[in-house]
N, C-alpha and C positions, 0 to 999 in steps of 0.2 A: 503492502501499500506508500501510497506518491505521499509525503510530509509535510502539507504545500507551511510557507516562510509566514511571518509576519510580518505586516503591512510596515511597519516604523521598522521591521532592521531592516526589506529591503529600504528604506529610502535614504536613512543613515547608516547605511551599510556597514555599522559596526557588527563587532563582533555574539555569537548568536552559538547553539548547542554547533556541531560538526558537523562538516556533513564529505561527503568525497560527489568530485567537481573528476574534468581534465577540458582541457582548452582544443582551444580548436582554430587556428591560422588560417588566411587563403591570404594567399600573395601573388606578385604578379612574377616575375623573373628572368633575365635577359641577358642573354653571355654571348660575345662572339666564337663563331663556328666554322673553319674558313671563309673565314673577310667577310660573313655572314652576322646577322640578328638574328639569334635564335631567341622567342620567350614563346612560356607555356605557366598556366595552371599552377598552384602547388597548393596543397593542402598539407600543414604541419602540425599532430596531433600528439598536447602529449600522452604521460603516463594517469591512470586513475591517482587522484592526491586526497587526505583527507586535510581537512584546516576550520580552525574557525573562522576566517578570518572570512567578510565580507566583498560584495561581487565587486567596489567599488576599486576594491583597496586589492582584492588577485588578477587582476585587470592592468591597473599600472606595475603594478610589480611585473606581472609574467610582458609588457611588453618590452618595460629598459632586461633585462632579462633576454626577449630571445633576440630582442639590436645586440646585446656582446655576444650575443653565445651565439647564434647565427649570422646573420645578417651582417656586419662587420666584418668576418672570418673567412663569406661568402664573397665578401666584399675587394675586397685582398686576394682571391684568385681569378681577379675578373667579373665575378656573380651577381649582378644583383640583382635584389630580397625587394618588390613597396609593395605595401597595406597599407591600410587604414587601419586608424580606431575601432568603425567600425568592420572590420574584418576581423575583428577577438573579436572569437565566441568561449565564456565558458556554459558553460552541461553539466546538472541538468539550471535549469535557469529559473525556475519559483516552486520549485521540488529538492527532498535530497533521493538520491537511486536506494533504496533499501542495503546491497553489499556492493560485491566489487564485480561481482554476476550479470547485477541488472548496469549498472556505468560498462561493462565490457560488451554487452550488444546493443544498445543506445550509442556506442561508442563503431560499434562496426557495423550497424543500422546506416548512420551519418557516412560510411567510411563507403558503403555499398554507393548509397547515391553518389558520393561525389568520383568513385570509379563509372559507375552511367555515363556522367560529367564528363568523362576522358581527362578528369588529373588527373596531377603527379601528387600520391603519397606519403607524405615522412611522418614516421614516429623522432620524438626526442624526449631526454627530459628533461621534468621542470624542476629543479627542485629551489620551492617558493624560497625560504627560508635562507638559503644561499648566493653567492654573487656565479654567476655568468660567466666562466674564463673558458671561452672558447668553447669551440667545437667538442675539447675535450671531454665538457661535464659538460655542454649541450645532447650530441651524439643521435646526430641528426643519424635516419637511418632510410633510404628508402625500401616501405614496403614492395 
């Protein structure tokens, strides 16, 4: 059964009971290959994590972490990754998953939808309480 979050917690983005989350970032990627610019849509998925932090703070943390751990290292290799704040999604938006299996099933369903749109899919490790030290921390891997 899904547990609704308190409206006050959503509005203030303060801490509440521990929740299971995962992140999805839809990005536009470009790079040079054989004197041509290549483009693709990549979708990055985090692992499931448990935290008591509100959605707004999760997004702010993820934006900084993703930039430091994935975007900047890719730029050093000539790969430009661009996304907007609206491309950062934290799932679920308004309730908690009951367990890891439910969260995994939801992530699998989203990934299947992204595959049907012919997006390139990647997993990455998000350490909410840590600092991204490049790709050795985030470990992006194509699915």
